[in-house]
N, C-alpha and C positions, 0 to 999 in steps of 0.2 A: 287426706292430704291433701293440701292446696295446690292446685298448679305446678305451681313456680320451685316449690321447693322439691318436685317432684322433675321438674326441666334443670334445675340446677343442678340434683345429682346422678343427673346422667349428660351433663356439659363434659365433654373433654378438648381439650385438658378443660379442669377446673377456671369457673370467673370470678370475678369478685366487683362485687358496685360499693359506687360508695355515694352514703346518705347526710344527706342534714336534716337533724335534731338536736331537741330540746329535754333537761330533765324533768319529767313529769312529776308534777304535785303529788300526783292519782298514788292512793293509797294499795299494796296489793296483795295477791295473797302468800307470795314466798315462794310461790311455785312459777320455775319458765314457763312464760309463752311466746308467741307470738301472735298480734292482734291484726285484724284485716276490718278492710270493710268491701261488699262487695257491691257492683251495680253491674245490676244486667250478669253474663257472664264474668267481668274481668275481676279480678282479686288488687287492692290497694293495700301497701304495708300503712299497718295503724302507728303499734306502738308494739317493743318488745321488752314487756318484765324480767327479772330476774328472779334467781333464788335470795338471793340477797331483798325482796324486797323493792327494789329500785325499780324505775321503770323510764323508758326515754321515749318520747313522743318522737313521729317520726313528720316530716313539714313534704303537707300533701304538694303531690306533682300538678304544673297545670295541666295533666289532660284526667286525674280526679276531680277536679274543681270542674272541670266542662262535667264530668262525669255524673258531679253532685246536679249541675242546673237540671237534670233530666230525670231524677228519681232521689230517692230516702235511701241510705246506702243501708246491705245487710249486715252488720258487725259477725266475725265467728273468729275462732283461734285455732290452733294447735300449738301441744306440748313443746316447747322447745327442748333437743338432748345436748 
């Protein structure tokens, strides 16, 4: 499980985040999941795939762009609930 999901589940009161994204043209499997790029020990949200086959790409943050200059990402995903 991603560290960020683990953190968000334990924070009281619950917190919300706003993200900037755009609809993706990528074909999905229809299994909902959340995709991340890992640089070193830090995960950055890349995209969200829905059960309807749609996906949303999340705009890279300044921190992720800086991390990308230091090396290639290690993509990984977790199933969405």
